[in-house]
C-alpha positions as CSV (number, residue, x, y, z in Angstrom):
1,T,-11.8,3.2,11.7
2,N,-12.2,2.0,8.0
3,Y,-11.1,4.8,5.3
4,N,-12.3,2.8,2.1
5,L,-13.6,6.6,1.1
6,S,-10.4,8.3,1.3
7,D,-8.8,9.7,-1.6
8,H,-5.2,8.3,-0.6
9,C,-3.9,4.7,0.8
10,S,-0.9,4.9,3.8
11,A,1.0,3.2,6.1
12,V,1.2,6.1,8.9
13,S,2.0,6.2,12.8
14,Q,1.0,9.3,14.5
15,P,0.1,10.5,17.7
16,G,-3.4,10.6,18.2
17,A,-5.8,13.6,19.2
18,S,-6.6,12.6,22.2
19,G,-3.1,10.6,23.6
20,G,-2.2,6.9,22.2
21,V,-0.9,6.3,18.6
22,N,-3.0,6.4,15.4
23,K,-1.6,3.7,13.0
24,S,-2.6,2.6,9.5
25,R,-1.4,0.3,6.8
26,G,-2.5,0.7,3.3
27,L,-4.1,-2.4,1.1
28,I,-4.3,-2.1,-2.5
29,E,-5.6,-5.6,-4.2
30,F,-6.0,-5.4,-8.4
31,A,-6.8,-8.1,-10.9
32,L,-4.7,-11.3,-11.8
33,S,-7.3,-14.3,-12.0
34,S,-7.1,-13.5,-16.0
35,I,-3.2,-14.6,-16.3
36,P,-2.6,-18.6,-15.6
37,S,-1.6,-19.5,-12.1
38,D,1.4,-21.8,-14.4
39,A,2.2,-18.2,-16.3
40,T,5.9,-17.3,-15.6
41,I,6.1,-13.6,-14.8
42,L,9.0,-12.0,-16.7
43,G,8.0,-8.6,-15.2
44,A,5.8,-6.7,-13.0
45,F,5.9,-3.0,-12.1
46,L,4.1,-1.1,-9.5
47,S,3.6,2.5,-9.7
48,L,2.2,4.5,-6.8
49,S,2.2,8.3,-6.8
50,A,2.4,10.6,-3.7
51,S,-0.7,12.1,-1.9
52,G,-0.7,15.3,0.3
53,P,-1.7,17.5,1.0
54,T,-5.0,15.9,1.9
55,D,-8.5,16.6,3.6
56,A,-7.6,14.5,6.2
57,T,-6.5,15.9,9.6
58,G,-3.4,15.2,11.9
59,A,-0.4,16.0,11.4
60,V,1.3,13.4,9.0
61,T,-1.9,13.0,6.8
62,T,-2.1,16.9,6.2
63,V,1.7,16.8,4.8
64,G,2.2,13.7,2.3
65,S,5.0,11.7,3.0
66,V,7.2,12.3,6.1
67,G,9.7,11.5,8.7
68,A,11.4,7.7,8.5
69,N,8.9,6.3,6.0
70,A,10.8,3.5,4.7
71,C,8.2,0.7,3.8
72,H,7.3,-2.9,2.3
73,L,4.9,-4.3,0.1
74,L,4.0,-7.1,1.4
75,R,1.4,-9.8,-0.4
76,I,-1.7,-10.3,1.4
77,S,-2.4,-13.9,1.8
78,A,-5.9,-13.8,3.3
79,A,-9.4,-12.9,1.7
80,W,-10.7,-9.0,3.2
81,N,-13.4,-6.2,2.5
82,E,-12.3,-2.9,1.2
83,N,-15.5,-1.4,3.2
84,T,-15.3,-3.3,6.6
85,V,-11.0,-3.8,6.9
86,T,-9.7,-1.6,10.3
87,W,-7.0,-2.2,12.0
88,N,-8.7,-4.9,14.7
89,N,-9.2,-7.3,11.6
90,Q,-6.6,-6.6,9.1
91,P,-5.9,-9.6,6.4
92,T,-3.1,-12.0,7.6
93,T,0.6,-10.6,5.1
94,S,3.5,-13.2,4.2
95,T,6.8,-11.3,3.9
96,E,7.9,-14.0,1.2
97,D,9.6,-12.4,-1.3
98,A,8.3,-8.5,0.3
99,V,9.8,-5.2,-1.5
100,P,11.1,-2.9,0.1
101,L,10.5,0.6,-0.8
102,A,13.4,3.4,0.6
103,Q,12.5,6.2,2.6
104,S,11.1,9.5,1.0
105,T,13.6,12.0,0.0
106,Y,10.6,14.7,0.2
107,P,6.6,15.1,0.7
108,L,5.5,14.4,-2.5
109,E,8.2,11.8,-3.8
110,N,6.9,9.2,-6.5
111,Y,7.4,5.7,-6.9
112,P,7.5,4.6,-10.2
113,N,8.0,1.1,-11.9
114,I,8.4,-0.7,-8.2
115,D,10.0,-4.1,-9.4
116,V,7.6,-6.8,-8.0
117,T,8.2,-9.4,-10.2
118,A,8.7,-11.9,-8.0
119,L,5.5,-11.3,-5.6
120,V,3.5,-11.2,-8.1
121,Q,4.6,-14.1,-9.1
122,D,3.9,-15.9,-5.7
123,M,0.3,-14.3,-6.4
124,V,-0.6,-16.0,-9.5
125,S,1.3,-19.3,-8.6
126,D,-1.1,-19.1,-5.5
127,P,-4.0,-17.7,-5.8
128,S,-6.0,-18.9,-3.1
129,N,-3.4,-16.9,-0.9
130,S,-3.4,-14.0,-2.4
131,F,-5.3,-10.7,-2.2
132,G,-3.1,-7.8,-2.6
133,F,-0.3,-5.5,-1.5
134,M,-0.2,-4.5,1.8
135,L,1.9,-0.9,2.4
136,K,3.7,-1.0,5.8
137,L,5.8,1.3,7.5
138,D,9.2,-0.6,8.6
139,D,9.0,1.8,12.1
140,E,5.3,1.7,13.2
141,T,6.7,4.8,15.8
142,P,5.3,8.2,15.4
143,S,5.5,10.2,13.4
144,R,5.8,9.3,10.2
145,G,3.6,8.3,7.2
146,F,3.7,7.3,3.5
147,L,0.6,8.2,0.9
148,V,-0.4,7.6,-2.2
149,F,-3.4,8.1,-4.2
150,D,-6.4,5.5,-4.8
151,S,-8.8,4.6,-6.7
152,N,-10.9,7.0,-5.0
153,S,-8.7,9.8,-5.4
154,A,-10.7,12.0,-8.7
155,H,-7.2,11.9,-10.3
156,A,-7.5,8.8,-12.3
157,D,-4.2,9.4,-14.0
158,K,-2.4,9.3,-10.1
159,W,-4.3,5.9,-9.2
160,P,-1.7,2.9,-8.2
161,A,-0.8,0.9,-12.0
162,L,0.2,-2.6,-11.7
163,V,1.9,-4.0,-15.3
164,V,2.2,-7.4,-15.5
165,V,4.3,-9.3,-18.8
166,Y,4.1,-13.0,-18.8
């Protein structure tokens, strides 16, 4: 399923309503094309604001971030379309310079100023193989979730924000 119209971006693993497991990985892309490919990135910092409760259904998605939800931010290395991407056609990623995100200590924990300098340097230096960040749980067994607001949210002050100094 494509959740492009959702107000949050999430990495989730929870039992399915009819059996099985529902999993998701969050995709976030920023326009970096104005930064020259030979630029040295002096600092890059990503801020994520916790989302929840939401109108979504299911145990994990209704309470915010839960469980042993440690994640990584990975560089997406293949093009994707926000209107058509699903689990079955998700883009490839690179684990080089992946950024770990520690497990949440409470459901609405924000992650301000995550140091993504090396990851953004990779993206700027190799733009033909760089298409944003993937938020992926380290352990994708149920029940755990990491939910943050995305740019579909009515709360623009909670959208993912990337600050790059070069």
